[in-house]
N, CA, C and O atoms as a Maestro MAE file, in Angstrom:
{
 s_m_m2io_version
 :::
 2.0.0
}

f_m_ct {
 s_m_title
 :::
 protein
 m_atom[324] {
  # First column is atom index #
  i_m_mmod_type
  r_m_x_coord
  r_m_y_coord
  r_m_z_coord
  i_m_residue_number
  s_m_chain_name
  s_m_pdb_residue_name
  s_m_pdb_atom_name
  i_m_atomic_number
  :::
  1 25 7.194 -9.522 -13.750 1 A "VAL " " N  " 7
  2 3 7.247 -9.863 -12.318 1 A "VAL " " CA " 6
  3 2 6.328 -11.146 -12.616 1 A "VAL " " C  " 6
  4 15 5.403 -11.028 -13.419 1 A "VAL " " O  " 8
  5 25 6.561 -12.308 -12.007 2 A "PRO " " N  " 7
  6 3 5.863 -13.570 -12.613 2 A "PRO " " CA " 6
  7 2 4.205 -13.068 -11.830 2 A "PRO " " C  " 6
  8 15 3.870 -12.327 -10.906 2 A "PRO " " O  " 8
  9 25 3.584 -13.858 -12.709 3 A "THR " " N  " 7
  10 3 2.204 -13.859 -12.285 3 A "THR " " CA " 6
  11 2 1.773 -14.174 -10.673 3 A "THR " " C  " 6
  12 15 0.748 -13.700 -10.183 3 A "THR " " O  " 8
  13 25 2.627 -14.970 -9.990 4 A "TYR " " N  " 7
  14 3 1.783 -15.844 -8.878 4 A "TYR " " CA " 6
  15 2 2.574 -14.422 -7.702 4 A "TYR " " C  " 6
  16 15 2.051 -14.076 -6.643 4 A "TYR " " O  " 8
  17 25 3.593 -13.961 -8.142 5 A "ILE " " N  " 7
  18 3 4.216 -12.932 -7.103 5 A "ILE " " CA " 6
  19 2 3.338 -11.687 -7.111 5 A "ILE " " C  " 6
  20 15 3.111 -10.959 -6.145 5 A "ILE " " O  " 8
  21 25 2.828 -11.545 -8.498 6 A "GLN " " N  " 7
  22 3 1.965 -10.399 -8.618 6 A "GLN " " CA " 6
  23 2 0.598 -10.676 -8.304 6 A "GLN " " C  " 6
  24 15 -0.037 -9.621 -8.301 6 A "GLN " " O  " 8
  25 25 -0.121 -11.688 -8.033 7 A "SER " " N  " 7
  26 3 -1.071 -12.188 -7.364 7 A "SER " " CA " 6
  27 2 -0.877 -11.709 -5.849 7 A "SER " " C  " 6
  28 15 -1.470 -10.749 -5.357 7 A "SER " " O  " 8
  29 25 0.085 -12.559 -5.157 8 A "ARG " " N  " 7
  30 3 0.310 -12.170 -3.688 8 A "ARG " " CA " 6
  31 2 0.594 -10.741 -3.254 8 A "ARG " " C  " 6
  32 15 0.396 -10.408 -2.085 8 A "ARG " " O  " 8
  33 25 1.058 -9.877 -4.173 9 A "LEU " " N  " 7
  34 3 1.256 -8.701 -4.102 9 A "LEU " " CA " 6
  35 2 -0.359 -7.925 -3.935 9 A "LEU " " C  " 6
  36 15 -0.869 -7.489 -2.903 9 A "LEU " " O  " 8
  37 25 -0.869 -7.939 -5.209 10 A "HIS " " N  " 7
  38 3 -2.160 -7.605 -5.123 10 A "HIS " " CA " 6
  39 2 -2.948 -7.825 -3.893 10 A "HIS " " C  " 6
  40 15 -3.456 -6.902 -3.256 10 A "HIS " " O  " 8
  41 25 -3.062 -9.458 -3.483 11 A "ASP " " N  " 7
  42 3 -3.617 -9.725 -2.097 11 A "ASP " " CA " 6
  43 2 -3.116 -8.629 -1.097 11 A "ASP " " C  " 6
  44 15 -3.938 -7.926 -0.510 11 A "ASP " " O  " 8
  45 25 -1.663 -8.470 -0.888 12 A "ALA " " N  " 7
  46 3 -1.158 -7.941 0.230 12 A "ALA " " CA " 6
  47 2 -1.634 -6.449 0.212 12 A "ALA " " C  " 6
  48 15 -2.009 -5.962 1.278 12 A "ALA " " O  " 8
  49 25 -1.645 -5.712 -0.897 13 A "ILE " " N  " 7
  50 3 -2.313 -4.831 -0.706 13 A "ILE " " CA " 6
  51 2 -3.771 -4.182 -0.783 13 A "ILE " " C  " 6
  52 15 -4.087 -2.993 -0.757 13 A "ILE " " O  " 8
  53 25 -4.765 -5.624 -0.911 14 A "THR " " N  " 7
  54 3 -5.721 -5.345 -0.597 14 A "THR " " CA " 6
  55 2 -5.759 -5.437 1.001 14 A "THR " " C  " 6
  56 15 -6.405 -4.634 1.675 14 A "THR " " O  " 8
  57 25 -5.069 -6.404 1.507 15 A "VAL " " N  " 7
  58 3 -5.241 -6.430 2.820 15 A "VAL " " CA " 6
  59 2 -4.545 -5.234 3.768 15 A "VAL " " C  " 6
  60 15 -4.946 -4.962 4.900 15 A "VAL " " O  " 8
  61 25 -3.457 -4.591 3.110 16 A "PHE " " N  " 7
  62 3 -3.338 -3.488 3.728 16 A "PHE " " CA " 6
  63 2 -4.051 -2.403 3.680 16 A "PHE " " C  " 6
  64 15 -3.979 -1.556 4.570 16 A "PHE " " O  " 8
  65 25 -4.958 -2.267 2.466 17 A "GLY " " N  " 7
  66 3 -5.938 -1.128 2.803 17 A "GLY " " CA " 6
  67 2 -7.087 -1.129 3.647 17 A "GLY " " C  " 6
  68 15 -7.753 -0.184 4.071 17 A "GLY " " O  " 8
  69 25 -7.221 -2.610 3.850 18 A "ARG " " N  " 7
  70 3 -8.298 -3.191 4.680 18 A "ARG " " CA " 6
  71 2 -7.704 -2.716 6.097 18 A "ARG " " C  " 6
  72 15 -8.373 -2.054 6.891 18 A "ARG " " O  " 8
  73 25 -6.387 -3.120 6.333 19 A "PHE " " N  " 7
  74 3 -5.570 -2.704 7.566 19 A "PHE " " CA " 6
  75 2 -6.031 -1.127 7.752 19 A "PHE " " C  " 6
  76 15 -6.829 -0.719 8.595 19 A "PHE " " O  " 8
  77 25 -5.366 -0.378 6.805 20 A "LEU " " N  " 7
  78 3 -5.681 1.481 6.723 20 A "LEU " " CA " 6
  79 2 -7.260 1.621 7.237 20 A "LEU " " C  " 6
  80 15 -7.378 2.254 8.285 20 A "LEU " " O  " 8
  81 25 -8.278 1.201 6.742 21 A "ARG " " N  " 7
  82 3 -9.857 1.609 6.785 21 A "ARG " " CA " 6
  83 2 -10.026 0.999 8.199 21 A "ARG " " C  " 6
  84 15 -10.830 1.617 8.896 21 A "ARG " " O  " 8
  85 25 -9.427 -0.111 8.793 22 A "GLN " " N  " 7
  86 3 -9.527 -0.531 10.402 22 A "GLN " " CA " 6
  87 2 -8.857 0.636 11.054 22 A "GLN " " C  " 6
  88 15 -9.155 0.729 12.245 22 A "GLN " " O  " 8
  89 25 -8.030 1.559 10.608 23 A "ALA " " N  " 7
  90 3 -7.481 2.231 11.384 23 A "ALA " " CA " 6
  91 2 -7.672 3.816 11.332 23 A "ALA " " C  " 6
  92 15 -6.945 4.740 11.698 23 A "ALA " " O  " 8
  93 25 -9.137 3.766 10.637 24 A "GLY " " N  " 7
  94 3 -9.702 5.115 10.348 24 A "GLY " " CA " 6
  95 2 -9.549 5.883 9.208 24 A "GLY " " C  " 6
  96 15 -10.024 7.018 9.163 24 A "GLY " " O  " 8
  97 25 -8.842 5.317 8.130 25 A "CYS " " N  " 7
  98 3 -8.555 5.914 6.856 25 A "CYS " " CA " 6
  99 2 -10.091 5.610 6.049 25 A "CYS " " C  " 6
  100 15 -10.759 4.584 6.177 25 A "CYS " " O  " 8
  101 25 -10.355 6.547 5.380 26 A "GLN " " N  " 7
  102 3 -11.183 6.299 4.430 26 A "GLN " " CA " 6
  103 2 -10.721 5.729 3.143 26 A "GLN " " C  " 6
  104 15 -10.295 6.560 2.341 26 A "GLN " " O  " 8
  105 25 -10.716 4.450 2.766 27 A "ILE " " N  " 7
  106 3 -10.214 3.570 1.868 27 A "ILE " " CA " 6
  107 2 -11.605 2.668 1.559 27 A "ILE " " C  " 6
  108 15 -12.384 2.099 2.323 27 A "ILE " " O  " 8
  109 25 -11.556 2.808 -0.013 28 A "GLY " " N  " 7
  110 3 -12.558 1.772 -0.533 28 A "GLY " " CA " 6
  111 2 -12.006 1.026 -1.703 28 A "GLY " " C  " 6
  112 15 -10.813 1.127 -1.989 28 A "GLY " " O  " 8
  113 25 -12.935 0.183 -2.480 29 A "THR " " N  " 7
  114 3 -12.534 -0.480 -3.235 29 A "THR " " CA " 6
  115 2 -11.676 0.147 -4.609 29 A "THR " " C  " 6
  116 15 -10.756 -0.433 -5.185 29 A "THR " " O  " 8
  117 25 -12.230 1.452 -4.946 30 A "GLY " " N  " 7
  118 3 -11.667 2.152 -5.821 30 A "GLY " " CA " 6
  119 2 -9.804 2.628 -5.441 30 A "GLY " " C  " 6
  120 15 -8.791 2.655 -6.141 30 A "GLY " " O  " 8
  121 25 -10.078 2.931 -4.038 31 A "GLU " " N  " 7
  122 3 -8.558 3.327 -3.839 31 A "GLU " " CA " 6
  123 2 -7.373 1.752 -3.557 31 A "GLU " " C  " 6
  124 15 -6.146 1.762 -3.453 31 A "GLU " " O  " 8
  125 25 -7.924 1.062 -3.525 32 A "ILE " " N  " 7
  126 3 -7.205 -0.573 -3.373 32 A "ILE " " CA " 6
  127 2 -7.180 -0.865 -5.067 32 A "ILE " " C  " 6
  128 15 -6.098 -1.150 -5.580 32 A "ILE " " O  " 8
  129 25 -8.193 -0.797 -5.760 33 A "MET " " N  " 7
  130 3 -7.650 -0.723 -7.018 33 A "MET " " CA " 6
  131 2 -6.726 0.243 -7.781 33 A "MET " " C  " 6
  132 15 -5.971 -0.097 -8.692 33 A "MET " " O  " 8
  133 25 -6.868 1.411 -7.329 34 A "SER " " N  " 7
  134 3 -5.946 2.535 -7.955 34 A "SER " " CA " 6
  135 2 -4.347 2.178 -7.400 34 A "SER " " C  " 6
  136 15 -3.313 2.418 -8.023 34 A "SER " " O  " 8
  137 25 -4.436 1.664 -6.319 35 A "ALA " " N  " 7
  138 3 -3.069 1.024 -5.610 35 A "ALA " " CA " 6
  139 2 -2.423 -0.228 -6.247 35 A "ALA " " C  " 6
  140 15 -1.201 -0.353 -6.332 35 A "ALA " " O  " 8
  141 25 -3.246 -1.084 -6.659 36 A "ILE " " N  " 7
  142 3 -2.883 -2.150 -7.574 36 A "ILE " " CA " 6
  143 2 -2.346 -1.652 -8.630 36 A "ILE " " C  " 6
  144 15 -1.173 -1.803 -8.970 36 A "ILE " " O  " 8
  145 25 -3.195 -1.025 -9.204 37 A "GLU " " N  " 7
  146 3 -2.787 -0.505 -10.663 37 A "GLU " " CA " 6
  147 2 -1.414 0.575 -10.520 37 A "GLU " " C  " 6
  148 15 -0.729 0.943 -11.475 37 A "GLU " " O  " 8
  149 25 -1.234 0.923 -9.257 38 A "ALA " " N  " 7
  150 3 0.241 2.201 -9.397 38 A "ALA " " CA " 6
  151 2 1.158 0.924 -9.108 38 A "ALA " " C  " 6
  152 15 2.308 1.155 -9.481 38 A "ALA " " O  " 8
  153 25 1.027 -0.159 -8.642 39 A "SER " " N  " 7
  154 3 2.165 -1.003 -8.095 39 A "SER " " CA " 6
  155 2 2.755 -1.816 -9.348 39 A "SER " " C  " 6
  156 15 3.878 -2.294 -9.507 39 A "SER " " O  " 8
  157 25 1.790 -1.815 -10.064 40 A "SER " " N  " 7
  158 3 2.329 -2.327 -11.597 40 A "SER " " CA " 6
  159 2 3.348 -1.252 -12.626 40 A "SER " " C  " 6
  160 15 4.028 -1.626 -13.582 40 A "SER " " O  " 8
  161 25 3.209 0.177 -12.098 41 A "LYS " " N  " 7
  162 3 3.667 0.944 -12.843 41 A "LYS " " CA " 6
  163 2 4.837 1.314 -12.414 41 A "LYS " " C  " 6
  164 15 5.437 2.042 -13.205 41 A "LYS " " O  " 8
  165 25 5.473 1.028 -11.268 42 A "ILE " " N  " 7
  166 3 6.654 1.432 -10.566 42 A "ILE " " CA " 6
  167 2 7.565 0.373 -10.537 42 A "ILE " " C  " 6
  168 15 7.214 -0.676 -11.076 42 A "ILE " " O  " 8
  169 25 9.041 0.464 -9.834 43 A "ASN " " N  " 7
  170 3 9.884 -0.233 -9.815 43 A "ASN " " CA " 6
  171 2 9.581 -0.775 -8.305 43 A "ASN " " C  " 6
  172 15 9.581 -0.097 -7.278 43 A "ASN " " O  " 8
  173 25 9.313 -2.223 -8.440 44 A "LEU " " N  " 7
  174 3 9.067 -2.586 -6.834 44 A "LEU " " CA " 6
  175 2 10.573 -2.771 -5.914 44 A "LEU " " C  " 6
  176 15 10.754 -3.144 -4.755 44 A "LEU " " O  " 8
  177 25 11.364 -2.411 -6.801 45 A "SER " " N  " 7
  178 3 12.507 -3.187 -5.661 45 A "SER " " CA " 6
  179 2 12.926 -1.928 -5.104 45 A "SER " " C  " 6
  180 15 13.939 -1.929 -4.404 45 A "SER " " O  " 8
  181 25 12.108 -0.519 -5.368 46 A "ASN " " N  " 7
  182 3 12.647 0.943 -4.685 46 A "ASN " " CA " 6
  183 2 11.259 0.939 -3.391 46 A "ASN " " C  " 6
  184 15 10.054 1.094 -3.586 46 A "ASN " " O  " 8
  185 25 12.013 0.697 -2.059 47 A "ARG " " N  " 7
  186 3 10.556 1.037 -1.180 47 A "ARG " " CA " 6
  187 2 10.145 2.182 -1.169 47 A "ARG " " C  " 6
  188 15 8.921 2.290 -1.251 47 A "ARG " " O  " 8
  189 25 10.784 3.186 -1.090 48 A "GLU " " N  " 7
  190 3 10.257 4.521 -1.218 48 A "GLU " " CA " 6
  191 2 9.174 4.723 -2.501 48 A "GLU " " C  " 6
  192 15 8.109 5.275 -2.223 48 A "GLU " " O  " 8
  193 25 9.436 4.247 -4.053 49 A "ASP " " N  " 7
  194 3 8.460 4.513 -4.828 49 A "ASP " " CA " 6
  195 2 7.357 3.578 -4.372 49 A "ASP " " C  " 6
  196 15 6.206 4.006 -4.452 49 A "ASP " " O  " 8
  197 25 7.548 2.440 -3.937 50 A "PHE " " N  " 7
  198 3 6.182 1.837 -3.454 50 A "PHE " " CA " 6
  199 2 5.146 2.633 -2.397 50 A "PHE " " C  " 6
  200 15 3.929 2.810 -2.452 50 A "PHE " " O  " 8
  201 25 6.259 3.077 -1.310 51 A "ARG " " N  " 7
  202 3 5.338 3.633 -0.413 51 A "ARG " " CA " 6
  203 2 4.722 4.928 -0.742 51 A "ARG " " C  " 6
  204 15 3.624 5.281 -0.309 51 A "ARG " " O  " 8
  205 25 5.541 5.690 -1.598 52 A "HIS " " N  " 7
  206 3 4.739 6.721 -2.285 52 A "HIS " " CA " 6
  207 2 3.483 6.666 -3.377 52 A "HIS " " C  " 6
  208 15 2.576 7.479 -3.555 52 A "HIS " " O  " 8
  209 25 3.761 5.443 -4.021 53 A "ALA " " N  " 7
  210 3 2.568 4.974 -4.788 53 A "ALA " " CA " 6
  211 2 1.500 4.705 -4.026 53 A "ALA " " C  " 6
  212 15 0.420 5.048 -4.508 53 A "ALA " " O  " 8
  213 25 1.490 4.154 -2.905 54 A "LEU " " N  " 7
  214 3 0.440 3.427 -2.231 54 A "LEU " " CA " 6
  215 2 -0.017 4.802 -1.468 54 A "LEU " " C  " 6
  216 15 -1.207 5.088 -1.593 54 A "LEU " " O  " 8
  217 25 0.823 5.708 -0.670 55 A "LYS " " N  " 7
  218 3 0.452 6.895 -0.040 55 A "LYS " " CA " 6
  219 2 -0.760 7.549 -0.946 55 A "LYS " " C  " 6
  220 15 -1.926 7.648 -0.563 55 A "LYS " " O  " 8
  221 25 -0.241 7.986 -2.251 56 A "THR " " N  " 7
  222 3 -0.963 8.779 -3.191 56 A "THR " " CA " 6
  223 2 -2.592 8.093 -3.386 56 A "THR " " C  " 6
  224 15 -3.633 8.725 -3.558 56 A "THR " " O  " 8
  225 25 -2.430 6.750 -3.303 57 A "CYS " " N  " 7
  226 3 -3.600 6.282 -3.757 57 A "CYS " " CA " 6
  227 2 -4.606 6.086 -2.716 57 A "CYS " " C  " 6
  228 15 -5.811 6.131 -2.964 57 A "CYS " " O  " 8
  229 25 -3.968 5.798 -1.181 58 A "PHE " " N  " 7
  230 3 -4.842 5.832 -0.122 58 A "PHE " " CA " 6
  231 2 -5.167 6.922 0.790 58 A "PHE " " C  " 6
  232 15 -6.042 6.861 1.653 58 A "PHE " " O  " 8
  233 25 -4.229 8.168 0.494 59 A "ILE " " N  " 7
  234 3 -4.248 9.227 1.454 59 A "ILE " " CA " 6
  235 2 -5.230 10.235 1.007 59 A "ILE " " C  " 6
  236 15 -4.898 10.562 -0.132 59 A "ILE " " O  " 8
  237 25 -6.271 10.869 1.371 60 A "THR " " N  " 7
  238 3 -6.572 11.906 0.496 60 A "THR " " CA " 6
  239 2 -6.620 13.155 1.501 60 A "THR " " C  " 6
  240 15 -6.924 14.248 1.023 60 A "THR " " O  " 8
  241 25 -6.325 13.044 2.927 61 A "ASN " " N  " 7
  242 3 -6.233 13.624 4.134 61 A "ASN " " CA " 6
  243 2 -4.772 13.981 4.677 61 A "ASN " " C  " 6
  244 15 -4.190 13.141 5.363 61 A "ASN " " O  " 8
  245 25 -4.239 15.056 4.423 62 A "HIS " " N  " 7
  246 3 -2.688 15.052 4.945 62 A "HIS " " CA " 6
  247 2 -2.433 15.005 6.143 62 A "HIS " " C  " 6
  248 15 -1.246 14.941 6.460 62 A "HIS " " O  " 8
  249 25 -3.409 15.021 7.134 63 A "LYS " " N  " 7
  250 3 -3.472 14.518 8.744 63 A "LYS " " CA " 6
  251 2 -3.324 13.139 8.704 63 A "LYS " " C  " 6
  252 15 -2.825 12.763 9.765 63 A "LYS " " O  " 8
  253 25 -3.605 11.959 7.723 64 A "MET " " N  " 7
  254 3 -3.499 10.979 7.856 64 A "MET " " CA " 6
  255 2 -2.019 10.351 7.294 64 A "MET " " C  " 6
  256 15 -1.872 9.153 7.051 64 A "MET " " O  " 8
  257 25 -1.169 11.163 7.164 65 A "ILE " " N  " 7
  258 3 0.174 10.951 6.478 65 A "ILE " " CA " 6
  259 2 0.793 10.245 7.638 65 A "ILE " " C  " 6
  260 15 1.277 9.128 7.461 65 A "ILE " " O  " 8
  261 25 0.813 10.798 8.786 66 A "PRO " " N  " 7
  262 3 1.690 10.085 10.028 66 A "PRO " " CA " 6
  263 2 1.236 8.927 10.400 66 A "PRO " " C  " 6
  264 15 2.067 8.179 10.916 66 A "PRO " " O  " 8
  265 25 0.040 8.505 10.284 67 A "LEU " " N  " 7
  266 3 -0.610 7.195 10.729 67 A "LEU " " CA " 6
  267 2 -0.282 6.324 9.188 67 A "LEU " " C  " 6
  268 15 0.247 5.224 9.346 67 A "LEU " " O  " 8
  269 25 -0.490 6.639 8.125 68 A "PHE " " N  " 7
  270 3 -0.110 6.097 7.126 68 A "PHE " " CA " 6
  271 2 1.467 5.354 7.158 68 A "PHE " " C  " 6
  272 15 1.758 4.182 6.916 68 A "PHE " " O  " 8
  273 25 2.284 6.412 7.520 69 A "ASP " " N  " 7
  274 3 3.589 5.763 7.145 69 A "ASP " " CA " 6
  275 2 3.989 4.666 8.436 69 A "ASP " " C  " 6
  276 15 4.805 3.756 8.296 69 A "ASP " " O  " 8
  277 25 3.412 4.886 9.416 70 A "GLN " " N  " 7
  278 3 3.637 4.126 10.617 70 A "GLN " " CA " 6
  279 2 2.736 2.812 10.545 70 A "GLN " " C  " 6
  280 15 2.953 1.897 11.339 70 A "GLN " " O  " 8
  281 25 1.940 2.739 9.795 71 A "LEU " " N  " 7
  282 3 1.146 1.582 9.494 71 A "LEU " " CA " 6
  283 2 1.878 0.875 8.399 71 A "LEU " " C  " 6
  284 15 1.947 -0.353 8.456 71 A "LEU " " O  " 8
  285 25 2.574 1.690 7.150 72 A "PHE " " N  " 7
  286 3 3.207 1.159 6.244 72 A "PHE " " CA " 6
  287 2 4.327 0.513 6.834 72 A "PHE " " C  " 6
  288 15 4.691 -0.597 6.444 72 A "PHE " " O  " 8
  289 25 5.007 1.251 7.924 73 A "ASN " " N  " 7
  290 3 6.355 0.394 8.531 73 A "ASN " " CA " 6
  291 2 5.965 -1.130 8.942 73 A "ASN " " C  " 6
  292 15 6.447 -2.221 8.634 73 A "ASN " " O  " 8
  293 25 5.003 -0.775 9.677 74 A "LEU " " N  " 7
  294 3 4.974 -1.954 10.321 74 A "LEU " " CA " 6
  295 2 4.303 -3.248 9.619 74 A "LEU " " C  " 6
  296 15 4.676 -4.379 9.932 74 A "LEU " " O  " 8
  297 25 3.109 -2.984 8.478 75 A "TYR " " N  " 7
  298 3 2.952 -3.996 7.627 75 A "TYR " " CA " 6
  299 2 3.712 -4.517 6.530 75 A "TYR " " C  " 6
  300 15 3.484 -5.590 5.973 75 A "TYR " " O  " 8
  301 25 4.993 -3.386 6.132 76 A "TRP " " N  " 7
  302 3 5.484 -3.991 4.889 76 A "TRP " " CA " 6
  303 2 6.856 -3.975 5.712 76 A "TRP " " C  " 6
  304 15 7.899 -3.907 5.061 76 A "TRP " " O  " 8
  305 25 6.904 -4.024 6.909 77 A "ARG " " N  " 7
  306 3 8.512 -4.206 7.365 77 A "ARG " " CA " 6
  307 2 9.383 -5.683 6.693 77 A "ARG " " C  " 6
  308 15 8.886 -6.732 6.281 77 A "ARG " " O  " 8
  309 25 10.404 -5.393 6.755 78 A "ASN " " N  " 7
  310 3 11.442 -6.784 6.298 78 A "ASN " " CA " 6
  311 2 11.644 -7.390 7.536 78 A "ASN " " C  " 6
  312 15 11.981 -6.743 8.527 78 A "ASN " " O  " 8
  313 25 11.435 -8.756 7.540 79 A "PRO " " N  " 7
  314 3 11.279 -9.737 8.525 79 A "PRO " " CA " 6
  315 2 12.712 -10.023 8.721 79 A "PRO " " C  " 6
  316 15 12.908 -10.804 9.652 79 A "PRO " " O  " 8
  317 25 13.912 -9.559 8.024 80 A "ASP " " N  " 7
  318 3 15.251 -9.890 8.424 80 A "ASP " " CA " 6
  319 2 15.911 -8.842 8.842 80 A "ASP " " C  " 6
  320 15 17.138 -8.937 8.864 80 A "ASP " " O  " 8
  321 25 15.297 -7.624 9.264 81 A "LYS " " N  " 7
  322 3 15.625 -6.891 10.023 81 A "LYS " " CA " 6
  323 2 15.301 -6.227 11.275 81 A "LYS " " C  " 6
  324 15 16.078 -5.402 11.756 81 A "LYS " " O  " 8
  :::
 }
 m_bond[323] {
  # First column is bond index #
  i_m_from
  i_m_to
  i_m_order
  :::
  1 1 2 1
  2 2 3 1
  3 3 4 2
  4 3 5 1
  5 5 6 1
  6 6 7 1
  7 7 8 2
  8 7 9 1
  9 9 10 1
  10 10 11 1
  11 11 12 2
  12 11 13 1
  13 13 14 1
  14 14 15 1
  15 15 16 2
  16 15 17 1
  17 17 18 1
  18 18 19 1
  19 19 20 2
  20 19 21 1
  21 21 22 1
  22 22 23 1
  23 23 24 2
  24 23 25 1
  25 25 26 1
  26 26 27 1
  27 27 28 2
  28 27 29 1
  29 29 30 1
  30 30 31 1
  31 31 32 2
  32 31 33 1
  33 33 34 1
  34 34 35 1
  35 35 36 2
  36 35 37 1
  37 37 38 1
  38 38 39 1
  39 39 40 2
  40 39 41 1
  41 41 42 1
  42 42 43 1
  43 43 44 2
  44 43 45 1
  45 45 46 1
  46 46 47 1
  47 47 48 2
  48 47 49 1
  49 49 50 1
  50 50 51 1
  51 51 52 2
  52 51 53 1
  53 53 54 1
  54 54 55 1
  55 55 56 2
  56 55 57 1
  57 57 58 1
  58 58 59 1
  59 59 60 2
  60 59 61 1
  61 61 62 1
  62 62 63 1
  63 63 64 2
  64 63 65 1
  65 65 66 1
  66 66 67 1
  67 67 68 2
  68 67 69 1
  69 69 70 1
  70 70 71 1
  71 71 72 2
  72 71 73 1
  73 73 74 1
  74 74 75 1
  75 75 76 2
  76 75 77 1
  77 77 78 1
  78 78 79 1
  79 79 80 2
  80 79 81 1
  81 81 82 1
  82 82 83 1
  83 83 84 2
  84 83 85 1
  85 85 86 1
  86 86 87 1
  87 87 88 2
  88 87 89 1
  89 89 90 1
  90 90 91 1
  91 91 92 2
  92 91 93 1
  93 93 94 1
  94 94 95 1
  95 95 96 2
  96 95 97 1
  97 97 98 1
  98 98 99 1
  99 99 100 2
  100 99 101 1
  101 101 102 1
  102 102 103 1
  103 103 104 2
  104 103 105 1
  105 105 106 1
  106 106 107 1
  107 107 108 2
  108 107 109 1
  109 109 110 1
  110 110 111 1
  111 111 112 2
  112 111 113 1
  113 113 114 1
  114 114 115 1
  115 115 116 2
  116 115 117 1
  117 117 118 1
  118 118 119 1
  119 119 120 2
  120 119 121 1
  121 121 122 1
  122 122 123 1
  123 123 124 2
  124 123 125 1
  125 125 126 1
  126 126 127 1
  127 127 128 2
  128 127 129 1
  129 129 130 1
  130 130 131 1
  131 131 132 2
  132 131 133 1
  133 133 134 1
  134 134 135 1
  135 135 136 2
  136 135 137 1
  137 137 138 1
  138 138 139 1
  139 139 140 2
  140 139 141 1
  141 141 142 1
  142 142 143 1
  143 143 144 2
  144 143 145 1
  145 145 146 1
  146 146 147 1
  147 147 148 2
  148 147 149 1
  149 149 150 1
  150 150 151 1
  151 151 152 2
  152 151 153 1
  153 153 154 1
  154 154 155 1
  155 155 156 2
  156 155 157 1
  157 157 158 1
  158 158 159 1
  159 159 160 2
  160 159 161 1
  161 161 162 1
  162 162 163 1
  163 163 164 2
  164 163 165 1
  165 165 166 1
  166 166 167 1
  167 167 168 2
  168 167 169 1
  169 169 170 1
  170 170 171 1
  171 171 172 2
  172 171 173 1
  173 173 174 1
  174 174 175 1
  175 175 176 2
  176 175 177 1
  177 177 178 1
  178 178 179 1
  179 179 180 2
  180 179 181 1
  181 181 182 1
  182 182 183 1
  183 183 184 2
  184 183 185 1
  185 185 186 1
  186 186 187 1
  187 187 188 2
  188 187 189 1
  189 189 190 1
  190 190 191 1
  191 191 192 2
  192 191 193 1
  193 193 194 1
  194 194 195 1
  195 195 196 2
  196 195 197 1
  197 197 198 1
  198 198 199 1
  199 199 200 2
  200 199 201 1
  201 201 202 1
  202 202 203 1
  203 203 204 2
  204 203 205 1
  205 205 206 1
  206 206 207 1
  207 207 208 2
  208 207 209 1
  209 209 210 1
  210 210 211 1
  211 211 212 2
  212 211 213 1
  213 213 214 1
  214 214 215 1
  215 215 216 2
  216 215 217 1
  217 217 218 1
  218 218 219 1
  219 219 220 2
  220 219 221 1
  221 221 222 1
  222 222 223 1
  223 223 224 2
  224 223 225 1
  225 225 226 1
  226 226 227 1
  227 227 228 2
  228 227 229 1
  229 229 230 1
  230 230 231 1
  231 231 232 2
  232 231 233 1
  233 233 234 1
  234 234 235 1
  235 235 236 2
  236 235 237 1
  237 237 238 1
  238 238 239 1
  239 239 240 2
  240 239 241 1
  241 241 242 1
  242 242 243 1
  243 243 244 2
  244 243 245 1
  245 245 246 1
  246 246 247 1
  247 247 248 2
  248 247 249 1
  249 249 250 1
  250 250 251 1
  251 251 252 2
  252 251 253 1
  253 253 254 1
  254 254 255 1
  255 255 256 2
  256 255 257 1
  257 257 258 1
  258 258 259 1
  259 259 260 2
  260 259 261 1
  261 261 262 1
  262 262 263 1
  263 263 264 2
  264 263 265 1
  265 265 266 1
  266 266 267 1
  267 267 268 2
  268 267 269 1
  269 269 270 1
  270 270 271 1
  271 271 272 2
  272 271 273 1
  273 273 274 1
  274 274 275 1
  275 275 276 2
  276 275 277 1
  277 277 278 1
  278 278 279 1
  279 279 280 2
  280 279 281 1
  281 281 282 1
  282 282 283 1
  283 283 284 2
  284 283 285 1
  285 285 286 1
  286 286 287 1
  287 287 288 2
  288 287 289 1
  289 289 290 1
  290 290 291 1
  291 291 292 2
  292 291 293 1
  293 293 294 1
  294 294 295 1
  295 295 296 2
  296 295 297 1
  297 297 298 1
  298 298 299 1
  299 299 300 2
  300 299 301 1
  301 301 302 1
  302 302 303 1
  303 303 304 2
  304 303 305 1
  305 305 306 1
  306 306 307 1
  307 307 308 2
  308 307 309 1
  309 309 310 1
  310 310 311 1
  311 311 312 2
  312 311 313 1
  313 313 314 1
  314 314 315 1
  315 315 316 2
  316 315 317 1
  317 317 318 1
  318 318 319 1
  319 319 320 2
  320 319 321 1
  321 321 322 1
  322 322 323 1
  323 323 324 2
  :::
 }
}
């Protein structure tokens, strides 16, 4: 992945973590850094792998999974659809 794309992805993951925090999830810098690291270990072209990687890093309370899924779909939506 080109460096400029990776940098934009890291910024987007950081903003998404803040978005989750504002919605009530317990997200700190450690979780955001873990999510950025996880994104470098997966095939980014697979949306479900990306979703599960972020969910694993950001969600510690299973009751927050529906909120995560809703916000993931909102934040990471495909503008062409």
